[in-house]
N, C-alpha and C positions, 0 to 999 in steps of 0.2 A: 271850714274844710268840709268837703262833701265825701261821700263814701260810694264806691262803685259796687256793682252786683257781686263782686268777689270779696268785698270787705276792704279793698284798698282805698287809700285816700285820694281825693281829687282836689286840686287847688282851684277853688271856685273864686273868681274875681268879678263879682256882680254886686251892685249896691243893694239889691233886693235878696241877696243870698241868704241872709239870716231869716228873713220872713218866709222865704220858700222852704228852707229847711224846717222851720217851725210848723209850717203847713203840712209838709211831708211827714214829720214826726207825729203830728196830731191825727193824721189820716190812718196811721197804724196799718198800712198795707191794704186799705180799702180803696179800690180804684175810683169809685164814685165820689167818695169824700175828698180824695186827692184832687180830682178834677174840679169839684165845686170850690175847694179852697184856692186853687191856682187861678181858675178863671175869674175869681173874685178880685184878683189884682188888676183893677181897672186901669192903672197907670201902664200896664203892659198890654192888656187885651181889650181895653175900651169898655164901654157900658153895654154894648149890644151882643157881644159874642155869647154870653151866658144864656141868652134867649134862643140860641140856635140849637134846637133839640137834636137834629141830625148830626151836627158837628159834635155835640156832647156825647152822644151815644157811640160815635166812632172813636173818640178819644178814650172813653172809658173801656171800650172793647180792647183797644191797643194797650192801655195801661194794664189791664187784667192779664193780657198775654205777656207783657214785660215782667210782671210779678211771677207768673207761672213758669215761663220757659226762658226768660232772659232776652237780652237785646238782640243777639245774633239770630236766634231762632225766630223771634218776632219779625225781624226784617226779612228773613227767608220766607216766612209765611205771607208777608205783604207783597213782596216783589215776585214771588213765585220761584 
């Protein structure tokens, strides 16, 4: 079971859900640590994505925004 940004439950049905939740819990709200943990799931992201520094910086920036202002405001900021 996942948790949304308002503390509600999300029914997550993914074979990697428990690993992803452990990565998220271990990151403790640190966007860089979360990115590093998730991009390390090579069965999802392959072996080369972690080497793309531009992609990584963009993802960390957006994760930081998600943590700071939430999903709706992050999307508003991205799409204008």
